[in-house]
Structure formats: C-alpha cells, structure tokens
C-alpha positions as a Markdown table, in Angstrom:
| # | Residue | x | y | z |
|---|---|---|---|---|
| 1 | Unk | -102.9 | -5.3 | -38.6 |
| 2 | Unk | -106.6 | -5.7 | -39.3 |
| 3 | Unk | -108.7 | -2.5 | -39.6 |
| 4 | Unk | -112.5 | -2.3 | -40.0 |
| 5 | Unk | -113.9 | 0.3 | -42.4 |
| 6 | Unk | -117.3 | 0.9 | -44.0 |
| 7 | Unk | -118.0 | 1.1 | -47.7 |
| 8 | Unk | -118.3 | 4.9 | -47.6 |
| 9 | Unk | -114.8 | 5.2 | -46.2 |
| 10 | Unk | -113.5 | 2.8 | -48.8 |
| 11 | Unk | -115.0 | 4.9 | -51.6 |
| 12 | Unk | -113.7 | 8.1 | -50.2 |
| 13 | Unk | -110.2 | 7.0 | -49.2 |
| 14 | Unk | -109.5 | 4.3 | -51.8 |
| 15 | Unk | -106.1 | 5.6 | -52.8 |
| 16 | Unk | -104.8 | 5.9 | -49.2 |
| 17 | Unk | -106.3 | 2.5 | -48.3 |
| 18 | Unk | -104.6 | 0.8 | -51.2 |
| 19 | Unk | -101.3 | 2.3 | -50.2 |
| 20 | Unk | -101.7 | 1.0 | -46.7 |
| 21 | Unk | -102.6 | -2.5 | -48.1 |
| 22 | Unk | -99.4 | -2.4 | -50.2 |
| 23 | Unk | -97.5 | -1.8 | -46.9 |
| 24 | Unk | -99.1 | -4.9 | -45.4 |
| 25 | Unk | -102.2 | -3.7 | -43.6 |
| 26 | Unk | -105.5 | -5.7 | -43.9 |
| 27 | Unk | -109.0 | -4.3 | -44.0 |
| 28 | Unk | -112.5 | -5.7 | -43.4 |
| 29 | Unk | -115.1 | -3.8 | -45.2 |
| 30 | Unk | -118.6 | -3.3 | -43.7 |
| 31 | Unk | -121.7 | -2.6 | -45.8 |
| 32 | Unk | -124.8 | -1.7 | -43.8 |
| 33 | Unk | -123.0 | -2.8 | -40.6 |
| 34 | Unk | -122.2 | -6.3 | -41.9 |
| 35 | Unk | -118.8 | -7.5 | -43.0 |
| 36 | Unk | -118.8 | -8.2 | -46.8 |
| 37 | Unk | -115.1 | -8.6 | -47.7 |
| 38 | Unk | -111.5 | -8.4 | -46.7 |
| 39 | Unk | -108.8 | -6.5 | -48.5 |
| 40 | Unk | -105.4 | -8.1 | -48.0 |
| 41 | Unk | -102.0 | -7.6 | -49.6 |
| 42 | Unk | -101.4 | -9.8 | -52.7 |
| 43 | Unk | -98.3 | -11.4 | -51.1 |
| 44 | Unk | -100.6 | -13.0 | -48.5 |
| 45 | Unk | -102.5 | -14.6 | -51.4 |
| 46 | Unk | -99.3 | -16.2 | -52.7 |
| 47 | Unk | -98.8 | -13.6 | -55.4 |
| 48 | Unk | -95.8 | -11.2 | -55.1 |
| 49 | Unk | -96.2 | -7.7 | -56.3 |
| 50 | Unk | -94.1 | -6.9 | -59.4 |
| 51 | Unk | -92.4 | -3.6 | -59.9 |
| 52 | Unk | -94.6 | -1.1 | -61.7 |
| 53 | Unk | -92.3 | -1.2 | -64.8 |
| 54 | Unk | -93.1 | -4.9 | -65.2 |
| 55 | Unk | -96.9 | -4.4 | -65.0 |
| 56 | Unk | -98.2 | -4.5 | -68.6 |
| 57 | Unk | -101.0 | -2.1 | -67.8 |
| 58 | Unk | -98.7 | 0.5 | -66.3 |
| 59 | Unk | -97.1 | 1.4 | -69.6 |
| 60 | Unk | -100.1 | 0.5 | -71.9 |
| 61 | Unk | -101.4 | 3.0 | -74.4 |
| 62 | Unk | -104.8 | 4.6 | -73.8 |
| 63 | Unk | -107.7 | 2.5 | -75.2 |
| 64 | Unk | -110.5 | 5.1 | -75.0 |
| 65 | Unk | -111.8 | 8.3 | -73.6 |
| 66 | Unk | -112.5 | 8.8 | -69.9 |
| 67 | Unk | -116.0 | 9.7 | -68.9 |
| 68 | Unk | -115.0 | 11.3 | -65.6 |
| 69 | Unk | -113.1 | 14.2 | -67.2 |
| 70 | Unk | -109.7 | 13.1 | -65.8 |
| 71 | Unk | -106.6 | 12.5 | -67.8 |
| 72 | Unk | -104.8 | 9.2 | -68.2 |
| 73 | Unk | -102.1 | 10.5 | -65.9 |
| 74 | Unk | -104.7 | 11.1 | -63.2 |
| 75 | Unk | -105.9 | 7.5 | -63.5 |
| 76 | Unk | -102.3 | 6.2 | -63.4 |
| 77 | Unk | -101.6 | 8.3 | -60.3 |
| 78 | Unk | -104.7 | 6.8 | -58.6 |
| 79 | Unk | -104.0 | 3.2 | -59.7 |
| 80 | Unk | -100.2 | 3.2 | -59.2 |
| 81 | Unk | -99.5 | 6.0 | -56.7 |
| 82 | Unk | -97.4 | 8.0 | -59.1 |
| 83 | Unk | -97.8 | 9.8 | -62.4 |
| 84 | Unk | -97.0 | 7.9 | -65.6 |
C-alpha cells in the first residue's frame, strides 16, 4: 500500500511510520507539496531485515553522551521499537 505524507508528519510520527514500513507499507514524502522521496521496506530493495539480535548496533556500547537529554534505552526504543 502506498501512503502520501508530508515532512511534518514524518518528523512527528517517525516511530509509527517506521513500524508500518517494517510491516510492508510504503510512503511517499512531500516537502512543500512536492514529492521528494519514498520510504519502502528493505526487503523490496533486495535486503532482508535481520533479527535485532544480529544487528551490530543493537547491542553496541554507548559511544558518547546524548544532547537531547534522553537515555540510550530511549534511543534504542525509538530505533528498534523495544527497549534494550
């Protein structure tokens, strides 16, 4: 399914949009009313998603301090959809 969203929606709902992409949905992103990109599942690009445990970034140690005041667990939850 192809859904059209604007850049503001993408920024505000990124976590939810990425979850929908993981489930197979496709998005066209508009910026100032013009299409600028498509977000499609990796499997459609010939790259299968690996389980999170096989992702080297998922279990990596912290490399620095966050400037947004959130903990590493918050970032993991945002990136991977579940706490570390």
